[in-house]
N, C-alpha and C positions, 0 to 999 in steps of 0.2 A: 558267608555271613552278610546280613543286611541286604541280600538279594530280594527283589520283589517278584513274586509269582502271581500270575493271573490264572485262576482256576475257573474253567468254563463248564466243567461237568458238575452241576449243582443238582442234588437229589431232591431237596425240599427247601422252600422259602416261605417265611411267614412274617406278618406284622401283627399288631394288636387286633386288627379287625379281620384279617383274612389269611388263609394258609393255602399254598399251592404245592402239590406233590407231583413230581415228574414221573413220566412213564416212558422210558427209564430216567431221563433227565429233563431239566427245564432249559429250553433253548434261549430264553430271554434273560436269564440270571447269570451273574458272574461274581466272583469274589477275588479281591486282591489281598495278598498276604505277604509279610516279610519273614524271612528265615531268621529266627532268633538264635537257635543253637542246633548243631549237628553233632551227634555222638552215638554211643551204643548203649542199649538198654542193659539192665541187670542180667547176670548170667542165669540161664534156664538150664537146670540139671535134669537129666533123665537117668533113672537107676533101674536096672533089670536085675532081679535075683531069682534064681531057680533053686529047687530043693537039693540039688546035688552039691557036693563039696567044692568050694572055690568056684562056683558057677555064678558069677556076677559081673556086671558091666556098668560103668559110670561114664556118661558122656554129657557134654554141655555145649552150649553155643550162646552167642550174644547177637541180638538183632540190631541192625542200624535203626536209629530213631532221629526224627527231625521235629523240632519245636517251631511252630508258626505263630505269628501275631497277625490277627485279622485287622487289616487297615480299612477296608471299605467293602460294602456289599452293594452290587449294582443290579438293578432290575431294568431291563430294556435299555441299558446304557446310561441310566440316570442314577446317581447315588441315592440310596434310600434315605439317608439322613437329611439331605437337602429337600427331598420330596415331601417328607413328613414334618418339617419344622413348623409350619403354620397350623397344623391340625393337632399338635400335641398339647 
């Protein structure tokens, strides 16, 4: 909890005036995020039923899930919020 992650594989980045889409990722963009919560998702049930008597199966699983809070978006090492303050 409250660990800070630096995500460097950014697929797309955009501002009010321009949008950049990576092929496959953008090399100059990064995102820093904090882990808010770690837990498991709701149970996903899978049910098989066949026409024969007592021929059914019910199985389920729960996927791990992580909630992140985005702290900052960086473009070429410069925070985007600082870069766009004067032009907004």
